[in-house]
C-alpha positions in Angstrom: 60.7 87.8 114.9 60.1 84.6 116.9 61.8 81.3 116.4 60.0 78.8 114.2 62.5 75.9 114.4 62.8 73.1 116.8 61.5 69.8 118.0 58.0 68.6 117.2 55.2 67.6 119.5 52.7 65.4 117.5 49.2 65.6 118.7 47.2 63.0 116.8 43.7 64.3 117.4 41.3 66.7 115.7 39.2 69.3 117.4 41.6 70.2 120.2 39.8 73.1 121.8 41.0 76.2 123.7 39.9 74.7 127.0 42.2 71.8 126.3 45.0 74.1 125.3 44.6 76.2 128.5 41.8 75.3 130.9 39.4 78.1 131.7 40.1 77.9 135.4 43.5 79.5 134.8 42.1 82.5 132.8 42.2 84.7 136.0 46.1 84.6 135.9 47.5 88.1 135.2 50.7 87.1 133.4 51.5 84.9 130.5 54.2 83.2 132.6 51.6 82.1 135.1 49.9 80.0 132.3 53.1 78.1 131.6 52.6 75.0 133.8 49.0 74.4 132.6 49.5 74.0 128.9 47.5 71.1 127.5 46.8 70.0 131.1 43.2 68.8 130.2 44.0 67.3 126.8 43.2 63.6 127.0 44.0 60.9 124.4 45.9 57.6 124.5 49.7 58.0 124.6 49.8 61.7 125.6 51.2 62.9 128.9 51.6 66.7 129.1 54.1 66.5 132.0 56.5 64.3 129.8 55.6 65.2 126.3 55.7 69.0 126.1 59.2 69.8 127.5 61.7 70.7 124.8 59.1 70.9 122.1 58.7 74.2 120.1 56.4 73.1 117.2 53.0 71.2 117.2 51.8 69.1 114.3 48.1 68.1 114.7 44.9 67.4 112.9 41.9 69.6 111.9 40.1 72.3 113.7 42.8 73.1 116.2 41.9 75.9 118.6 38.1 75.5 118.3 35.8 76.4 121.2 36.0 79.7 123.2 37.8 82.6 121.6 40.6 83.7 123.9 44.1 85.0 123.5 45.2 82.9 126.4 45.5 79.8 124.2 48.2 81.2 122.0 49.8 82.9 125.0 50.1 79.5 126.8 51.8 78.1 123.7 54.1 81.1 123.4 55.2 81.1 127.0 56.1 77.4 126.6 58.3 78.2 123.5 55.8 76.9 121.0 55.5 79.5 118.2 54.4 77.3 115.3 51.4 75.0 115.0 51.0 73.0 111.8 47.5 71.6 111.2 44.9 70.8 108.5 42.7 73.7 109.7 42.1 76.1 112.6 39.2 77.8 114.3 39.2 81.3 112.7 39.7 83.3 115.8 42.5 81.1 117.2 44.3 81.2 113.9 44.2 85.0 113.8 45.2 85.3 117.5 48.3 83.2 116.7 49.4 85.7 113.9 48.4 88.7 116.1 50.9 87.4 118.6 53.6 87.0 115.9 53.3 83.3 115.9 52.4 81.0 113.0 49.3 78.8 112.5 50.1 77.1 109.1 47.6 75.0 107.3 48.7 72.0 105.3 46.6 69.6 103.2 45.4 66.4 105.0 47.7 64.3 102.8 50.8 66.2 104.0 49.7 65.9 107.7 49.0 62.2 107.2 52.4 61.8 105.7 54.1 63.6 108.5 52.4 61.5 111.1 53.2 58.3 109.2 56.8 59.1 108.6 57.8 61.1 111.7 55.5 60.9 114.7 57.3 58.0 116.3 60.7 59.7 116.0 62.5 62.6 117.6 61.7 65.1 114.8 62.9 68.6 114.2 61.7 71.2 111.8 63.6 74.1 110.3 61.3 76.8 108.9 62.6 78.7 105.9 60.1 81.6 106.0 61.7 83.4 103.0 61.0 80.4 100.7 57.8 79.1 102.5 59.4 75.8 103.3 59.5 73.4 106.2 62.5 71.1 106.4 61.6 68.1 108.5 64.4 65.9 109.9 64.5 62.7 111.9 66.8 59.7 112.1 68.8 60.7 109.0 65.6 61.2 107.0 64.8 64.6 105.5 61.6 65.9 103.9 60.7 69.3 102.6 57.1 70.6 102.5 56.1 74.0 101.1 53.5 76.2 102.8 51.7 79.4 102.1 50.7 82.3 104.4 49.2 85.6 103.3 51.2 88.7 102.9 49.6 90.4 105.9 50.1 87.3 108.1 53.8 87.3 107.0 54.0 91.0 107.9 52.6 90.3 111.4 55.1 87.4 111.9 58.1 89.5 110.7 57.1 92.4 113.0 56.7 90.1 116.0 52.9 90.5 116.2 50.1 93.0 115.8 51.2 95.6 118.4 54.7 95.9 116.9 53.3 95.9 113.4 50.9 98.8 114.3 53.7 100.7 116.0 55.8 100.5 112.8 52.9 101.2 110.3 50.5 103.6 111.9 
C-alpha cells in the first residue's frame, strides 16, 4: 500500500485538467519516471510556480472537477512518480478518479464546506496530513493547530488501495 501522509500542496483552482497535470507533448515517454519533471508544468494561476511549489509535497488539496479533460493514465502516473498518492477535492472527472484508484492511489471527495475550511485555515501554512485509512480520517496539522476530517471511500476502492492498485488486486483475487 502506498503512503498517504505528508506535506500538502494547495491548488486553489477548479477544473484542473489532465493536460495541465501532464502536458500531452510528453505522452510519448515510455516510462513513468520520464514524466516526473513535467508535472503541472502548464498549470497557470497566480501564486503557483511548479518548479518551487511541488518539491516535498505528497498530497494535493484542490477545488472541483480535478482531472477533467482527456482520459489518460499518464495524469495519475505523473502524480505518483512525484510521490503524490493522495488528492483531496470537491469532485473529480470520473475516469481520472478511477485511474487514481486503479493505480492504488486515492482521489477523495470532500464537501465544498470542508475544502473551503481547509483553504481558509491551512493554505498559507506548511501543512501536513496523516491519513488514518482504517478509521476514514484525515488529521491535518500546521503551526500547532490540528483538525480532523472524516472521509468515505467505497469498499472496492479501499480494496484497490490496500492491494496497491488494480493489477495487484486482480493477481490476488482472480
